[in-house]
N, CA, C, O and CB atoms as a CASP TS submission, in Angstrom:
PFRMAT TS
TARGET T0000
AUTHOR 0000-0000-0000
METHOD Language model
MODEL 1
PARENT N/A
ATOM      1  N   MET     1       0.819  -1.181   0.000  1.00  0.00           N
ATOM      2  CA  MET     1       0.000   0.000   0.000  1.00  0.00           C
ATOM      3  C   MET     1       0.874   1.261   0.000  1.00  0.00           C
ATOM      4  O   MET     1       0.520   2.272  -0.607  1.00  0.00           O
ATOM      5  CB  MET     1      -0.938  -0.011   1.203  1.00  0.00           C
ATOM      6  N   THR     2       2.008   1.190   0.681  1.00  0.00           N
ATOM      7  CA  THR     2       2.918   2.337   0.709  1.00  0.00           C
ATOM      8  C   THR     2       3.445   2.640  -0.687  1.00  0.00           C
ATOM      9  O   THR     2       3.508   3.801  -1.090  1.00  0.00           O
ATOM     10  CB  THR     2       4.088   2.075   1.672  1.00  0.00           C
ATOM     11  N   GLU     3       3.817   1.619  -1.412  1.00  0.00           N
ATOM     12  CA  GLU     3       4.328   1.813  -2.775  1.00  0.00           C
ATOM     13  C   GLU     3       3.243   2.375  -3.688  1.00  0.00           C
ATOM     14  O   GLU     3       3.511   3.258  -4.502  1.00  0.00           O
ATOM     15  CB  GLU     3       4.862   0.487  -3.345  1.00  0.00           C
ATOM     16  N   LEU     4       2.032   1.871  -3.556  1.00  0.00           N
ATOM     17  CA  LEU     4       0.918   2.377  -4.357  1.00  0.00           C
ATOM     18  C   LEU     4       0.638   3.835  -4.010  1.00  0.00           C
ATOM     19  O   LEU     4       0.346   4.636  -4.897  1.00  0.00           O
ATOM     20  CB  LEU     4      -0.346   1.520  -4.137  1.00  0.00           C
ATOM     21  N   ALA     5       0.722   4.182  -2.742  1.00  0.00           N
ATOM     22  CA  ALA     5       0.518   5.571  -2.324  1.00  0.00           C
ATOM     23  C   ALA     5       1.563   6.482  -2.969  1.00  0.00           C
ATOM     24  O   ALA     5       1.238   7.577  -3.429  1.00  0.00           O
ATOM     25  CB  ALA     5       0.582   5.689  -0.783  1.00  0.00           C
ATOM     26  N   GLN     6       2.807   6.031  -3.000  1.00  0.00           N
ATOM     27  CA  GLN     6       3.870   6.828  -3.614  1.00  0.00           C
ATOM     28  C   GLN     6       3.640   6.996  -5.110  1.00  0.00           C
ATOM     29  O   GLN     6       3.840   8.083  -5.652  1.00  0.00           O
ATOM     30  CB  GLN     6       5.232   6.182  -3.364  1.00  0.00           C
ATOM     31  N   LYS     7       3.221   5.923  -5.779  1.00  0.00           N
ATOM     32  CA  LYS     7       3.008   5.985  -7.232  1.00  0.00           C
ATOM     33  C   LYS     7       1.804   6.843  -7.602  1.00  0.00           C
ATOM     34  O   LYS     7       1.815   7.497  -8.645  1.00  0.00           O
ATOM     35  CB  LYS     7       2.824   4.584  -7.794  1.00  0.00           C
ATOM     36  N   THR     8       0.769   6.854  -6.769  1.00  0.00           N
ATOM     37  CA  THR     8      -0.449   7.600  -7.091  1.00  0.00           C
ATOM     38  C   THR     8      -0.429   9.030  -6.585  1.00  0.00           C
ATOM     39  O   THR     8      -1.149   9.887  -7.097  1.00  0.00           O
ATOM     40  CB  THR     8      -1.640   6.895  -6.525  1.00  0.00           C
ATOM     41  N   GLY     9       0.404   9.289  -5.569  1.00  0.00           N
ATOM     42  CA  GLY     9       0.395  10.617  -4.960  1.00  0.00           C
ATOM     43  C   GLY     9      -0.721  10.767  -3.938  1.00  0.00           C
ATOM     44  O   GLY     9      -0.959  11.863  -3.430  1.00  0.00           O
ATOM     45  N   LEU    10      -1.405   9.669  -3.634  1.00  0.00           N
ATOM     46  CA  LEU    10      -2.463   9.675  -2.631  1.00  0.00           C
ATOM     47  C   LEU    10      -1.897   9.157  -1.312  1.00  0.00           C
ATOM     48  O   LEU    10      -0.926   8.400  -1.307  1.00  0.00           O
ATOM     49  CB  LEU    10      -3.678   8.814  -3.093  1.00  0.00           C
ATOM     50  N   SER    11      -2.494   9.556  -0.207  1.00  0.00           N
ATOM     51  CA  SER    11      -2.030   9.045   1.078  1.00  0.00           C
ATOM     52  C   SER    11      -2.515   7.609   1.265  1.00  0.00           C
ATOM     53  O   SER    11      -3.481   7.179   0.635  1.00  0.00           O
ATOM     54  CB  SER    11      -2.523   9.945   2.238  1.00  0.00           C
ATOM     55  N   ARG    12      -1.831   6.877   2.138  1.00  0.00           N
ATOM     56  CA  ARG    12      -2.259   5.501   2.419  1.00  0.00           C
ATOM     57  C   ARG    12      -3.671   5.491   2.994  1.00  0.00           C
ATOM     58  O   ARG    12      -4.471   4.615   2.665  1.00  0.00           O
ATOM     59  CB  ARG    12      -1.280   4.813   3.398  1.00  0.00           C
ATOM     60  N   GLU    13      -3.976   6.453   3.844  1.00  0.00           N
ATOM     61  CA  GLU    13      -5.307   6.532   4.435  1.00  0.00           C
ATOM     62  C   GLU    13      -6.373   6.731   3.363  1.00  0.00           C
ATOM     63  O   GLU    13      -7.443   6.124   3.417  1.00  0.00           O
ATOM     64  CB  GLU    13      -5.368   7.669   5.455  1.00  0.00           C
ATOM     65  N   SER    14      -6.070   7.582   2.393  1.00  0.00           N
ATOM     66  CA  SER    14      -6.992   7.823   1.288  1.00  0.00           C
ATOM     67  C   SER    14      -7.207   6.554   0.465  1.00  0.00           C
ATOM     68  O   SER    14      -8.328   6.259   0.051  1.00  0.00           O
ATOM     69  CB  SER    14      -6.467   8.951   0.392  1.00  0.00           C
ATOM     70  N   LEU    15      -6.127   5.803   0.231  1.00  0.00           N
ATOM     71  CA  LEU    15      -6.239   4.558  -0.521  1.00  0.00           C
ATOM     72  C   LEU    15      -7.107   3.546   0.221  1.00  0.00           C
ATOM     73  O   LEU    15      -7.954   2.885  -0.380  1.00  0.00           O
ATOM     74  CB  LEU    15      -4.852   3.970  -0.785  1.00  0.00           C
ATOM     75  N   TYR    16      -6.891   3.429   1.531  1.00  0.00           N
ATOM     76  CA  TYR    16      -7.701   2.499   2.318  1.00  0.00           C
ATOM     77  C   TYR    16      -9.181   2.873   2.256  1.00  0.00           C
ATOM     78  O   TYR    16     -10.037   1.998   2.127  1.00  0.00           O
ATOM     79  CB  TYR    16      -7.224   2.478   3.778  1.00  0.00           C
ATOM     80  N   LYS    17      -9.486   4.172   2.348  1.00  0.00           N
ATOM     81  CA  LYS    17     -10.874   4.618   2.258  1.00  0.00           C
ATOM     82  C   LYS    17     -11.452   4.344   0.871  1.00  0.00           C
ATOM     83  O   LYS    17     -12.600   3.920   0.740  1.00  0.00           O
ATOM     84  CB  LYS    17     -10.975   6.109   2.586  1.00  0.00           C
ATOM     85  N   THR    18     -10.646   4.592  -0.160  1.00  0.00           N
ATOM     86  CA  THR    18     -11.087   4.385  -1.537  1.00  0.00           C
ATOM     87  C   THR    18     -11.396   2.920  -1.819  1.00  0.00           C
ATOM     88  O   THR    18     -12.350   2.606  -2.530  1.00  0.00           O
ATOM     89  CB  THR    18     -10.029   4.885  -2.505  1.00  0.00           C
ATOM     90  N   LEU    19     -10.583   2.025  -1.260  1.00  0.00           N
ATOM     91  CA  LEU    19     -10.686   0.602  -1.577  1.00  0.00           C
ATOM     92  C   LEU    19     -11.420  -0.223  -0.518  1.00  0.00           C
ATOM     93  O   LEU    19     -11.415  -1.451  -0.594  1.00  0.00           O
ATOM     94  CB  LEU    19      -9.317   0.040  -1.771  1.00  0.00           C
ATOM     95  N   ASN    20     -12.052   0.425   0.471  1.00  0.00           N
ATOM     96  CA  ASN    20     -12.670  -0.337   1.562  1.00  0.00           C
ATOM     97  C   ASN    20     -14.001  -0.990   1.195  1.00  0.00           C
ATOM     98  O   ASN    20     -14.498  -1.828   1.948  1.00  0.00           O
ATOM     99  CB  ASN    20     -12.881   0.563   2.736  1.00  0.00           C
ATOM    100  N   GLY    21     -14.579  -0.631   0.073  1.00  0.00           N
ATOM    101  CA  GLY    21     -15.836  -1.243  -0.328  1.00  0.00           C
ATOM    102  C   GLY    21     -17.064  -0.599   0.291  1.00  0.00           C
ATOM    103  O   GLY    21     -18.191  -1.004   0.006  1.00  0.00           O
ATOM    104  N   VAL    22     -16.853   0.399   1.132  1.00  0.00           N
ATOM    105  CA  VAL    22     -17.967   1.081   1.791  1.00  0.00           C
ATOM    106  C   VAL    22     -18.203   2.456   1.177  1.00  0.00           C
ATOM    107  O   VAL    22     -19.332   2.821   0.849  1.00  0.00           O
ATOM    108  CB  VAL    22     -17.701   1.214   3.296  1.00  0.00           C
ATOM    109  N   THR    23     -17.117   3.210   1.026  1.00  0.00           N
ATOM    110  CA  THR    23     -17.246   4.558   0.477  1.00  0.00           C
ATOM    111  C   THR    23     -17.295   4.510  -1.046  1.00  0.00           C
ATOM    112  O   THR    23     -16.840   3.550  -1.669  1.00  0.00           O
ATOM    113  CB  THR    23     -16.082   5.450   0.946  1.00  0.00           C
ATOM    114  N   LYS    24     -17.843   5.544  -1.616  1.00  0.00           N
ATOM    115  CA  LYS    24     -17.931   5.659  -3.075  1.00  0.00           C
ATOM    116  C   LYS    24     -16.670   6.373  -3.565  1.00  0.00           C
ATOM    117  O   LYS    24     -16.496   7.563  -3.302  1.00  0.00           O
ATOM    118  CB  LYS    24     -19.237   6.434  -3.519  1.00  0.00           C
ATOM    119  N   PRO    25     -15.784   5.655  -4.278  1.00  0.00           N
ATOM    120  CA  PRO    25     -14.514   6.266  -4.682  1.00  0.00           C
ATOM    121  C   PRO    25     -14.697   7.313  -5.774  1.00  0.00           C
ATOM    122  O   PRO    25     -15.615   7.232  -6.591  1.00  0.00           O
ATOM    123  CB  PRO    25     -13.550   5.196  -5.161  1.00  0.00           C
ATOM    124  N   ARG    26     -13.811   8.286  -5.768  1.00  0.00           N
ATOM    125  CA  ARG    26     -13.808   9.312  -6.809  1.00  0.00           C
ATOM    126  C   ARG    26     -13.179   8.729  -8.070  1.00  0.00           C
ATOM    127  O   ARG    26     -12.269   7.905  -7.994  1.00  0.00           O
ATOM    128  CB  ARG    26     -13.040  10.588  -6.341  1.00  0.00           C
ATOM    129  N   TYR    27     -13.660   9.154  -9.207  1.00  0.00           N
ATOM    130  CA  TYR    27     -13.138   8.678 -10.490  1.00  0.00           C
ATOM    131  C   TYR    27     -11.644   8.960 -10.596  1.00  0.00           C
ATOM    132  O   TYR    27     -10.881   8.115 -11.065  1.00  0.00           O
ATOM    133  CB  TYR    27     -13.890   9.340 -11.661  1.00  0.00           C
ATOM    134  N   GLU    28     -11.228  10.141 -10.164  1.00  0.00           N
ATOM    135  CA  GLU    28      -9.826  10.533 -10.268  1.00  0.00           C
ATOM    136  C   GLU    28      -8.938   9.594  -9.455  1.00  0.00           C
ATOM    137  O   GLU    28      -7.831   9.263  -9.880  1.00  0.00           O
ATOM    138  CB  GLU    28      -9.639  11.981  -9.798  1.00  0.00           C
ATOM    139  N   SER    29      -9.414   9.168  -8.301  1.00  0.00           N
ATOM    140  CA  SER    29      -8.634   8.251  -7.456  1.00  0.00           C
ATOM    141  C   SER    29      -8.491   6.893  -8.134  1.00  0.00           C
ATOM    142  O   SER    29      -7.401   6.320  -8.163  1.00  0.00           O
ATOM    143  CB  SER    29      -9.301   8.086  -6.068  1.00  0.00           C
ATOM    144  N   ILE    30      -9.576   6.387  -8.671  1.00  0.00           N
ATOM    145  CA  ILE    30      -9.530   5.093  -9.362  1.00  0.00           C
ATOM    146  C   ILE    30      -8.614   5.183 -10.575  1.00  0.00           C
ATOM    147  O   ILE    30      -7.862   4.251 -10.861  1.00  0.00           O
ATOM    148  CB  ILE    30     -10.949   4.647  -9.793  1.00  0.00           C
ATOM    149  N   GLN    31      -8.677   6.289 -11.276  1.00  0.00           N
ATOM    150  CA  GLN    31      -7.834   6.492 -12.454  1.00  0.00           C
ATOM    151  C   GLN    31      -6.350   6.471 -12.067  1.00  0.00           C
ATOM    152  O   GLN    31      -5.543   5.863 -12.770  1.00  0.00           O
ATOM    153  CB  GLN    31      -8.190   7.829 -13.147  1.00  0.00           C
ATOM    154  N   LYS    32      -5.986   7.118 -10.974  1.00  0.00           N
ATOM    155  CA  LYS    32      -4.599   7.132 -10.510  1.00  0.00           C
ATOM    156  C   LYS    32      -4.146   5.735 -10.095  1.00  0.00           C
ATOM    157  O   LYS    32      -3.018   5.333 -10.383  1.00  0.00           O
ATOM    158  CB  LYS    32      -4.437   8.107  -9.338  1.00  0.00           C
ATOM    159  N   ILE    33      -5.019   5.003  -9.425  1.00  0.00           N
ATOM    160  CA  ILE    33      -4.681   3.647  -8.975  1.00  0.00           C
ATOM    161  C   ILE    33      -4.461   2.738 -10.175  1.00  0.00           C
ATOM    162  O   ILE    33      -3.483   1.992 -10.209  1.00  0.00           O
ATOM    163  CB  ILE    33      -5.794   3.076  -8.067  1.00  0.00           C
ATOM    164  N   LEU    34      -5.348   2.787 -11.153  1.00  0.00           N
ATOM    165  CA  LEU    34      -5.208   1.952 -12.338  1.00  0.00           C
ATOM    166  C   LEU    34      -3.926   2.282 -13.095  1.00  0.00           C
ATOM    167  O   LEU    34      -3.231   1.381 -13.564  1.00  0.00           O
ATOM    168  CB  LEU    34      -6.419   2.122 -13.252  1.00  0.00           C
ATOM    169  N   ALA    35      -3.614   3.560 -13.216  1.00  0.00           N
ATOM    170  CA  ALA    35      -2.388   3.964 -13.914  1.00  0.00           C
ATOM    171  C   ALA    35      -1.154   3.464 -13.162  1.00  0.00           C
ATOM    172  O   ALA    35      -0.192   3.015 -13.785  1.00  0.00           O
ATOM    173  CB  ALA    35      -2.332   5.503 -14.070  1.00  0.00           C
ATOM    174  N   ALA    36      -1.174   3.537 -11.841  1.00  0.00           N
ATOM    175  CA  ALA    36      -0.041   3.077 -11.038  1.00  0.00           C
ATOM    176  C   ALA    36       0.155   1.572 -11.162  1.00  0.00           C
ATOM    177  O   ALA    36       1.279   1.079 -11.065  1.00  0.00           O
ATOM    178  CB  ALA    36      -0.239   3.456  -9.574  1.00  0.00           C
ATOM    179  N   LEU    37      -0.937   0.842 -11.377  1.00  0.00           N
ATOM    180  CA  LEU    37      -0.867  -0.605 -11.528  1.00  0.00           C
ATOM    181  C   LEU    37      -0.678  -1.019 -12.989  1.00  0.00           C
ATOM    182  O   LEU    37      -0.697  -2.203 -13.324  1.00  0.00           O
ATOM    183  CB  LEU    37      -2.125  -1.247 -10.966  1.00  0.00           C
ATOM    184  N   ASN    38      -0.494  -0.001 -13.861  1.00  0.00           N
ATOM    185  CA  ASN    38      -0.301  -0.238 -15.299  1.00  0.00           C
ATOM    186  C   ASN    38      -1.495  -0.958 -15.925  1.00  0.00           C
ATOM    187  O   ASN    38      -1.336  -1.867 -16.740  1.00  0.00           O
ATOM    188  CB  ASN    38       0.971  -1.054 -15.532  1.00  0.00           C
ATOM    189  N   ILE    39      -2.687  -0.532 -15.528  1.00  0.00           N
ATOM    190  CA  ILE    39      -3.927  -1.092 -16.066  1.00  0.00           C
ATOM    191  C   ILE    39      -4.599  -0.007 -16.904  1.00  0.00           C
ATOM    192  O   ILE    39      -4.811   1.111 -16.434  1.00  0.00           O
ATOM    193  CB  ILE    39      -4.881  -1.602 -14.916  1.00  0.00           C
ATOM    194  N   LYS    40      -4.928  -0.344 -18.135  1.00  0.00           N
ATOM    195  CA  LYS    40      -5.598   0.597 -19.023  1.00  0.00           C
ATOM    196  C   LYS    40      -7.099   0.326 -18.973  1.00  0.00           C
ATOM    197  O   LYS    40      -7.532  -0.814 -19.138  1.00  0.00           O
ATOM    198  CB  LYS    40      -5.054   0.483 -20.483  1.00  0.00           C
ATOM    199  N   PHE    41      -7.885   1.367 -18.748  1.00  0.00           N
ATOM    200  CA  PHE    41      -9.326   1.273 -18.644  1.00  0.00           C
ATOM    201  C   PHE    41      -9.934   1.947 -19.865  1.00  0.00           C
ATOM    202  O   PHE    41      -9.702   3.133 -20.102  1.00  0.00           O
ATOM    203  CB  PHE    41      -9.841   1.919 -17.325  1.00  0.00           C
ATOM    204  N   THR    42     -10.714   1.194 -20.645  1.00  0.00           N
ATOM    205  CA  THR    42     -11.298   1.721 -21.860  1.00  0.00           C
ATOM    206  C   THR    42     -12.793   1.452 -21.873  1.00  0.00           C
ATOM    207  O   THR    42     -13.240   0.364 -21.512  1.00  0.00           O
ATOM    208  CB  THR    42     -10.627   1.112 -23.093  1.00  0.00           C
ATOM    209  N   LEU    43     -13.561   2.442 -22.289  1.00  0.00           N
ATOM    210  CA  LEU    43     -14.998   2.278 -22.453  1.00  0.00           C
ATOM    211  C   LEU    43     -15.306   2.256 -23.952  1.00  0.00           C
ATOM    212  O   LEU    43     -14.692   2.973 -24.742  1.00  0.00           O
ATOM    213  CB  LEU    43     -15.790   3.423 -21.725  1.00  0.00           C
ATOM    214  N   ALA    44     -16.252   1.432 -24.310  1.00  0.00           N
ATOM    215  CA  ALA    44     -16.663   1.354 -25.720  1.00  0.00           C
ATOM    216  C   ALA    44     -18.177   1.256 -25.781  1.00  0.00           C
ATOM    217  O   ALA    44     -18.807   0.670 -24.900  1.00  0.00           O
ATOM    218  CB  ALA    44     -16.001   0.132 -26.443  1.00  0.00           C
ATOM    219  N   ALA    45     -18.748   1.825 -26.807  1.00  0.00           N
ATOM    220  CA  ALA    45     -20.189   1.759 -26.997  1.00  0.00           C
ATOM    221  C   ALA    45     -20.601   0.335 -27.340  1.00  0.00           C
ATOM    222  O   ALA    45     -19.903  -0.369 -28.069  1.00  0.00           O
ATOM    223  CB  ALA    45     -20.641   2.734 -28.101  1.00  0.00           C
ATOM    224  N   ALA    46     -21.730  -0.073 -26.811  1.00  0.00           N
ATOM    225  CA  ALA    46     -22.253  -1.403 -27.131  1.00  0.00           C
ATOM    226  C   ALA    46     -22.751  -1.413 -28.565  1.00  0.00           C
ATOM    227  O   ALA    46     -23.271  -0.414 -29.063  1.00  0.00           O
ATOM    228  CB  ALA    46     -23.390  -1.809 -26.155  1.00  0.00           C
ATOM    229  N   GLU    47     -22.588  -2.532 -29.212  1.00  0.00           N
ATOM    230  CA  GLU    47     -23.023  -2.627 -30.609  1.00  0.00           C
ATOM    231  C   GLU    47     -24.338  -3.342 -30.706  1.00  0.00           C
ATOM    232  O   GLU    47     -24.865  -3.519 -31.805  1.00  0.00           O
ATOM    233  CB  GLU    47     -21.981  -3.340 -31.458  1.00  0.00           C
TER
END
């Protein structure tokens, strides 16, 4: 969690709150976490 906090620029406490499953995470926080984990998130229209 410490390494993820450093990569995202978010505090460890913020990460725990974001990922606890209770609070509604902000899009920007999820975007930073995915980028730090080298995960690309893409949306596409249904056909």
